[in-house]
C-alpha positions in Angstrom: 88.3 122.8 62.8 91.3 121.6 64.9 94.7 121.0 63.2 95.6 117.6 61.9 98.2 117.2 64.7 95.5 117.4 67.3 95.6 114.5 69.7 92.5 112.5 70.6 91.5 112.4 74.3 89.4 109.6 75.9 86.4 110.1 78.2 87.6 111.2 81.7 86.0 112.3 84.9 87.3 115.5 86.7 86.5 116.2 90.4 85.9 119.8 91.1 88.4 120.6 94.0 87.7 122.4 97.2 87.5 126.1 96.6 86.8 125.7 92.9 83.1 125.8 93.3 81.1 128.7 92.1 82.6 128.9 88.6 80.6 128.4 85.4 80.9 125.1 83.6 82.0 126.8 80.4 85.0 128.5 82.1 85.8 125.1 83.8 85.8 123.4 80.4 87.9 126.1 78.8 90.6 125.3 81.4 90.4 121.6 81.4 90.1 121.2 77.6 93.0 123.5 76.6 93.3 123.8 72.8 89.6 123.2 72.1 87.8 126.3 70.6 85.1 128.0 72.7 82.5 127.4 69.9 83.1 123.6 70.2 82.8 123.6 73.9 79.4 125.3 73.6 78.4 122.7 71.0 79.4 119.9 73.5 77.3 121.5 76.1 74.3 122.0 73.8 74.5 118.3 72.7 74.5 117.1 76.3 77.9 115.5 76.0 79.2 117.1 79.2 77.6 115.7 82.4 77.8 116.9 86.1 77.1 114.1 88.6 75.5 112.1 85.8 73.2 114.8 84.5 73.4 117.0 81.4 75.2 120.3 82.1 73.8 123.7 81.0 76.1 126.4 79.7 75.2 128.7 82.6 75.5 126.1 85.3 77.8 126.8 88.2 79.8 124.0 89.8 79.9 122.9 93.4 82.9 121.7 95.2 83.2 117.9 94.8 81.1 117.7 91.6 82.1 114.9 89.2 82.4 116.3 85.6 82.3 114.0 82.7 84.5 115.2 79.9 83.6 113.6 76.4 86.3 112.5 74.0 87.4 115.4 71.9 90.5 116.2 69.8 92.7 118.6 71.7 95.1 120.8 69.7 98.7 120.1 70.3 99.8 122.4 73.2 101.5 125.6 72.3 105.1 126.1 73.4 105.1 129.5 74.9 108.8 129.3 75.5 111.2 127.8 77.8 110.6 128.3 81.5 113.1 130.9 82.6 116.1 129.5 84.7 115.3 132.1 87.5 111.8 130.9 87.8 112.8 127.3 87.8 115.3 128.0 90.6 112.7 129.9 92.5 110.2 127.1 92.4 112.8 124.4 93.3 113.9 126.4 96.3 110.3 126.7 97.4 109.9 122.9 97.8 109.6 122.3 101.6 108.3 118.7 101.6 108.3 115.7 99.4 107.5 112.1 99.7 106.2 109.3 97.4 102.7 110.8 97.2 102.9 114.6 97.4 105.2 117.5 97.4 104.7 120.9 99.0 105.7 124.3 98.1 106.2 127.4 100.2 104.7 129.4 97.4 106.0 132.9 97.1 103.6 135.8 96.8 103.2 136.9 93.2 103.6 133.4 91.8 100.3 132.1 90.3 99.5 128.5 91.1 98.8 127.9 87.3 99.1 129.9 84.0 96.4 131.8 82.4 95.1 135.4 82.2 98.3 136.5 80.4 100.6 134.4 82.5 102.7 131.7 80.7 103.7 129.8 83.7 102.4 129.2 87.1 103.8 126.9 89.9 102.3 123.8 88.3 103.7 124.5 84.9 107.1 125.0 86.2 107.0 121.9 88.2 105.8 119.8 85.2 108.6 121.4 83.1 111.2 120.5 85.7 109.8 116.9 86.2 108.4 115.9 82.7 108.1 112.2 83.7 105.9 113.0 86.7 102.1 113.1 86.9 101.7 116.3 89.0 98.3 117.8 89.8 97.3 120.7 92.1 95.5 119.5 95.3 94.2 122.9 96.1 94.8 126.6 95.1 96.1 129.8 96.6 95.4 133.3 95.4 98.4 134.7 93.5 99.1 137.3 96.3 98.8 134.7 99.0 102.1 133.0 100.1 102.6 129.7 101.9 101.8 125.9 101.8 100.6 124.6 98.5 100.2 120.8 98.0 100.8 119.0 94.7 99.8 115.3 94.3 102.2 113.0 92.4 99.5 110.6 91.1 95.8 110.5 90.6 95.2 108.1 93.6 96.8 110.6 96.0 94.9 113.4 94.4 91.6 111.7 94.8 92.5 110.8 98.4 93.4 114.5 99.2 90.3 115.7 97.7 88.2 113.4 99.7 90.0 114.5 103.0 89.3 118.1 102.0 85.6 117.5 101.3 85.3 115.7 104.6 86.9 118.5 106.5 89.8 116.3 107.6 92.5 118.6 106.6 93.7 121.3 109.1 94.5 124.5 107.2 95.9 127.4 109.2 96.7 130.9 107.9 98.4 133.9 109.4 96.8 137.2 108.7 97.2 140.8 109.8 93.8 142.4 110.6 92.8 146.0 111.1 92.3 147.2 114.7 92.5 145.6 118.1 90.7 142.2 118.1 88.7 141.9 121.3 86.7 138.7 120.7 89.4 136.3 121.8 89.2 133.0 120.0 86.2 133.3 117.8 84.5 131.0 115.3 82.7 132.7 112.5 79.9 130.7 110.8 78.7 132.9 108.0 77.4 131.6 104.7 79.2 132.9 101.5 77.6 133.6 98.1 79.6 134.4 95.0 78.3 137.2 92.8 79.6 138.9 89.7 79.6 142.6 89.5 80.3 144.9 86.5 83.4 144.1 84.6 83.0 140.3 85.4 85.0 140.6 88.7 84.1 137.9 91.2 82.9 139.2 94.6 82.0 137.0 97.6 79.5 138.3 100.1 78.0 136.9 103.3 74.5 136.0 102.4 71.8 133.8 103.8 71.5 131.9 100.5 75.2 131.2 100.4 77.2 128.1 101.1 78.1 127.2 104.7 81.4 128.6 105.6 83.3 128.5 108.9 86.6 130.1 110.1 88.1 130.3 113.5 90.2 133.4 114.4 92.7 133.4 117.3 94.8 136.5 118.1 98.6 135.7 118.3 99.9 139.4 118.4 98.5 142.7 119.2 99.9 146.1 118.0 97.8 148.5 120.0 94.7 149.9 118.3 96.2 149.6 114.8 96.4 146.0 114.0 96.2 142.3 115.2 98.1 139.4 114.0 95.8 136.4 113.7 95.9 132.7 113.3 93.0 131.6 111.3 91.8 128.0 110.7 89.4 127.4 107.9 87.0 124.6 108.3 85.6 125.0 104.8 87.4 126.0 101.6 85.2 128.8 100.1 86.6 131.3 97.7 88.0 134.4 99.5 86.7 132.8 102.8 89.1 134.4 105.3 89.1 137.8 103.5 85.3 138.1 103.6 84.9 136.7 107.2 87.5 139.1 108.5 85.8 142.1 106.8 82.4 140.7 108.1 83.9 140.8 111.7 84.9 144.5 111.2 88.6 143.7 111.0 89.6 143.5 107.3 92.9 142.0 106.2 95.9 144.4 105.7 96.5 145.1 102.0 93.3 143.6 100.8 92.3 145.9 97.9 88.9 144.2 97.3 87.4 143.7 100.9 89.8 145.9 102.8 89.8 149.5 104.1 91.6 152.1 102.1 93.0 154.2 104.9 94.2 151.2 106.8 95.9 149.8 103.7 97.6 153.1 103.2 99.0 153.2 106.7 100.3 149.6 106.3 101.9 150.6 103.0 103.8 153.3 104.8 105.2 150.5 107.0 106.4 148.6 103.9 103.5 146.3 103.2 103.3 145.8 99.4 100.7 143.1 99.2 97.9 141.4 101.1 99.1 140.2 104.5 97.8 136.6 104.2 100.0 133.5 104.5 99.1 129.7 104.4 101.1 128.8 107.5 100.3 125.1 108.0 98.4 122.1 106.6 98.0 118.8 108.5 96.1 115.6 107.8 96.2 111.8 108.3 96.4 109.4 105.3 93.3 107.2 105.7 94.9 104.1 104.3 98.1 104.0 106.3 97.3 106.2 109.3 100.4 108.2 108.8 100.2 111.8 109.9 101.5 114.6 107.8 102.0 118.2 108.9 103.6 120.9 106.7 104.5 124.4 107.8 105.8 127.5 106.2 107.2 130.3 108.4 106.0 133.9 107.8 108.1 135.2 104.8 110.6 138.0 105.2 108.5 140.8 103.7 105.6 140.1 106.2 107.9 139.6 109.1 109.5 142.9 108.4 106.0 144.6 108.7 105.4 142.9 112.0 108.7 144.1 113.3 107.9 147.6 112.3 104.6 147.4 114.0 106.2 146.2 117.2 108.7 149.0 117.2 106.0 151.5 116.6 103.9 150.1 119.5 106.8 150.5 121.8 
């Protein structure tokens, strides 16, 4: 039973954002209905009160990008107050804002900062922004892995969020990353079309694999810097937003990303660590789109951060 101070919530519809597909409906609900006990969420599912695209959801159902999830009216416990956002974290996130207009703001998200709290983390980027701007309606447009740095877009109202999600679903957003891959890339500019399927292995860890029964996934790799036989700096444009897409496509091509502990190569990672690489070398470099209602173009870029630039410089010196 929820405490008396719990607040009622009306029926609402939530769109599954690009890159969020593949997760179970129960995990999705636990995040969206914070404060509602797990047992009550399963009761809602058994009663058919949660619907996906108008149909009753099953507890084991996995969501697809773009699914419309109907959340029934429930009483949500008053949010916990885990503590005040540390001043240093507020300053870090404020300094990371690289673009802001009336519809969106963009962060150059530092590596190590999660996009949202959870899994033992009290604060992610979105919680810090909301604490800093309590009168604003801020929602994540997309997500980046905690290790990945670079452009992260936050919508300032529901209308802009829906418009951005529609652009992402339609493939109308150009998303470009910088990644350091193992070995000398000899394929030139190469588009990789390889379907991806999400599996769970022991321990519940999510693993994505190229599989004929997977979802369509396409990435274009273009070399922008070569360091002999050791590594190649690549510009990667993703045409779909699947989980771990660049990491899996790079490994599938035989050139895993430097510092990738899940899909990478141990010996290569160790050699890169000797050059000072302390995390996965993947950076969301640029994002560009056109607002459909005004025709206004928007392009946001984030330069390669200092820690990754330092690795590139050391590779260049070593190559000489």
